[in-house]
C-alpha positions in Angstrom: 91.1 109.4 84.9 92.8 112.8 85.2 92.4 115.1 82.2 93.9 118.5 81.3 91.2 121.1 80.7 91.1 124.4 78.9 88.1 126.6 79.4 87.5 129.5 77.0 85.3 132.4 77.9 86.9 132.5 81.4 85.3 135.9 82.3 81.8 135.0 81.1 78.8 134.0 83.2 79.5 130.3 82.8 83.3 130.3 83.1 83.6 130.1 86.9 81.0 127.4 87.1 82.9 125.3 84.5 86.2 125.8 86.3 84.7 124.6 89.6 83.0 121.6 87.9 86.4 120.6 86.3 88.6 121.2 89.4 88.4 117.6 90.6 89.0 116.2 87.1 92.5 117.4 86.5 94.5 120.6 85.9 92.4 123.4 84.5 93.6 126.4 82.4 91.4 129.3 81.4 91.6 131.8 78.6 89.7 134.8 77.5 90.2 137.8 75.3 91.2 139.9 78.3 91.4 137.5 81.2 92.0 134.0 82.4 95.3 132.3 82.9 96.3 132.6 79.3 94.6 135.6 77.5 94.3 134.8 73.8 92.5 136.2 70.8 90.8 133.0 69.6 90.1 134.7 66.2 93.8 134.4 65.5 94.6 131.0 64.1 98.3 131.1 65.1 97.6 132.4 68.6 95.2 129.5 69.1 97.8 127.0 67.8 100.3 128.4 70.3 97.8 128.3 73.2 96.9 124.7 72.5 100.5 123.7 72.1 101.4 125.3 75.5 98.4 124.0 77.5 98.1 120.6 75.8 94.5 120.1 76.9 92.7 116.8 76.7 89.4 118.7 76.7 88.6 122.2 75.5 85.4 123.6 76.8 84.6 126.4 74.4 82.2 128.8 76.1 83.6 132.1 74.6 81.1 133.9 72.5 79.6 137.2 71.6 76.1 136.9 73.1 74.8 140.5 72.8 72.1 140.0 70.2 71.8 143.7 69.3 75.5 144.0 69.0 75.6 141.0 66.7 73.0 142.6 64.4 75.0 145.8 64.2 78.4 144.0 63.7 77.8 140.7 61.9 81.4 140.3 60.8 82.5 140.6 64.5 79.8 138.1 65.5 80.9 135.5 62.9 84.6 136.1 63.8 84.0 135.4 67.5 81.2 132.8 67.3 82.3 130.8 64.2 86.0 131.5 63.4 87.2 130.9 67.0 85.5 127.5 67.0 87.0 126.7 63.6 90.5 127.6 64.8 90.2 125.4 67.9 88.8 122.5 65.9 91.6 122.8 63.3 94.4 123.0 65.9 93.2 120.6 68.5 94.7 117.1 68.1 92.1 114.4 67.2 92.4 112.4 70.5 91.3 115.5 72.5 87.7 116.4 73.1 86.1 119.7 72.2 82.8 120.9 73.7 81.0 123.8 72.0 78.4 125.7 74.1 75.7 126.7 71.6 72.3 128.4 72.0 68.6 127.9 71.7 68.7 130.9 69.3 69.6 128.6 66.4 65.9 127.5 66.2 63.2 129.1 64.0 60.4 131.3 65.2 58.0 128.3 65.2 56.3 126.4 68.1 58.5 124.2 70.2 59.8 122.2 71.9 62.4 121.9 69.1 64.3 118.8 68.2 67.9 119.0 67.0 67.1 118.3 63.4 65.5 121.6 62.3 67.2 124.9 62.6 66.4 128.4 61.3 67.9 131.3 63.2 66.2 134.6 62.8 69.1 136.8 64.0 72.8 137.2 63.4 73.6 135.8 66.8 71.8 132.5 66.1 73.3 132.4 62.6 76.8 132.8 63.8 76.4 130.2 66.6 75.0 127.7 64.1 78.0 128.3 61.9 80.2 127.8 65.0 78.5 124.5 65.7 79.3 123.3 62.2 82.9 124.5 62.6 83.2 122.6 65.9 81.7 119.4 64.6 84.6 119.2 62.0 86.6 117.9 65.0 86.2 114.2 65.5 85.9 114.6 69.3 83.3 117.4 69.2 80.3 117.7 71.5 77.8 120.5 70.8 75.2 121.5 73.5 72.4 123.9 72.6 71.3 125.4 75.8 70.1 128.4 77.9 71.2 129.0 81.5 70.7 131.0 84.6 72.0 131.2 88.2 73.9 133.7 90.4 76.7 135.4 88.6 80.0 134.8 90.3 81.9 137.7 88.7 81.5 141.4 89.2 79.9 143.2 86.3 78.0 140.1 85.1 74.3 139.5 85.6 72.2 136.5 84.6 68.4 136.6 83.9 67.7 135.2 87.4 70.0 137.9 88.9 68.0 140.5 87.0 64.7 139.1 88.3 65.9 139.0 91.9 67.5 142.5 91.7 64.5 144.3 90.2 61.9 142.6 92.4 63.9 143.0 95.6 64.4 146.7 94.9 60.7 147.3 94.0 61.8 148.5 90.5 59.1 148.5 87.8 59.7 145.7 85.4 57.9 144.2 82.4 58.0 140.4 82.2 57.4 138.8 78.8 54.7 136.2 78.5 55.3 135.5 74.8 58.9 134.3 75.2 59.3 130.6 76.1 62.5 128.8 77.1 63.8 125.8 79.0 67.0 126.8 80.8 69.2 125.0 83.2 71.0 126.3 86.3 74.7 126.9 85.5 75.8 124.4 88.1 73.6 121.7 86.6 74.9 122.5 83.1 78.5 122.5 84.2 78.2 119.2 86.0 76.3 117.7 83.0 79.1 118.8 80.7 81.8 117.1 82.8 79.7 113.9 82.9 79.3 113.8 79.1 83.1 114.3 78.7 83.7 111.4 81.0 81.4 109.3 78.8 83.3 110.6 75.7 79.9 111.7 74.2 80.1 113.3 70.8 77.5 114.9 68.5 74.8 117.4 68.9 72.3 117.7 71.8 69.8 120.0 73.3 70.6 120.6 77.0 67.7 122.1 78.9 65.1 121.3 81.5 62.5 118.8 80.4 59.7 121.3 80.6 59.6 125.0 79.8 57.9 128.2 80.7 57.5 131.8 79.6 60.0 134.3 81.0 57.2 135.8 83.0 56.3 132.5 84.6 60.0 131.9 85.2 60.3 135.2 87.1 57.2 134.6 89.2 58.5 131.1 90.1 61.7 132.7 91.3 59.7 135.2 93.3 57.8 132.5 95.0 61.0 130.6 95.8 62.7 133.7 97.1 59.6 135.1 98.8 59.8 138.3 96.8 57.0 140.8 96.2 55.8 141.1 92.6 53.6 144.2 92.8 55.9 146.2 90.7 56.0 143.6 87.9 53.6 143.7 84.9 53.0 141.2 82.1 53.9 142.3 78.6 54.9 141.2 75.1 58.3 141.4 73.5 57.0 143.4 70.6 56.6 146.3 73.0 60.3 147.0 72.8 61.0 149.2 69.7 64.1 148.5 67.7 64.7 145.1 69.3 66.5 142.6 67.1 64.3 139.6 66.0 64.2 136.6 68.3 62.3 133.3 68.2 59.5 133.4 70.7 59.5 129.7 71.5 62.9 128.4 72.4 61.9 125.4 74.4 64.1 122.4 73.8 63.2 118.8 73.2 65.7 116.9 75.4 64.8 113.3 74.6 68.0 112.6 72.7 70.1 113.7 75.6 67.9 111.8 78.1 68.4 108.6 76.0 72.2 109.0 76.3 72.1 109.7 80.0 69.5 107.0 80.8 67.5 109.4 83.0 65.2 112.4 82.8 66.5 115.9 82.7 65.4 118.0 85.7 62.3 120.2 85.6 62.5 124.0 85.6 61.0 124.0 89.1 63.8 121.7 90.3 66.4 124.1 88.7 64.9 127.2 90.3 65.0 125.5 93.7 68.8 125.6 93.4 68.9 129.4 93.5 
């Protein structure tokens, strides 16, 4: 079944992966604040209404977000406008038969031990708070799917860098780097996440799900696993703790995701972090 797709956040890390995953599913249009096929300020309700009328999407993949955690702390009104109000505008203007996918974050969880199930939230920073509000706005649409996730993989756009790109760049250049052993997460490769998203749209899945690898690791262990896979030297890397960075916005330390709800829907296990790193 061919569908018309609209991808927001066209110039973000995930945008190109989403476009490639959707390319065989039907016509794909993209938008961004300053890029894409149809640049649009998603904070502007009437601009969103016009965009959706012109593109008539069957599916909106809403990946646009303000993800800079420090910037969100400094400018909470901007964070909520981009991360909540844009989602609310899409949800309000998108006809009910269409589907809406909201890409959320593991930062909505509290600073408590994981893995976290979907039921309990408690963001400790403005970014997480604004994304949680965006989830609620998106879920007002009857065809909404919300995925809480974290991702990595090679950036496909100049000026962008993922966490795995940072690891490869610093270790390859012999640059001194501190790797945090106290921050845990369970990310997916962007190709995996994009393919999963298309699969869930085909299934017409709605609701709220964690989308991560089935195990997790510290960011330090993640980096060392990449180094082993890429055969990179790690002599310039040292282990540290996140509290060593002065003035850093608060973050949950354990962002591992309990993915059993999603595994039940899919009828299979999610990949391990090791399997995802092997895709680099």
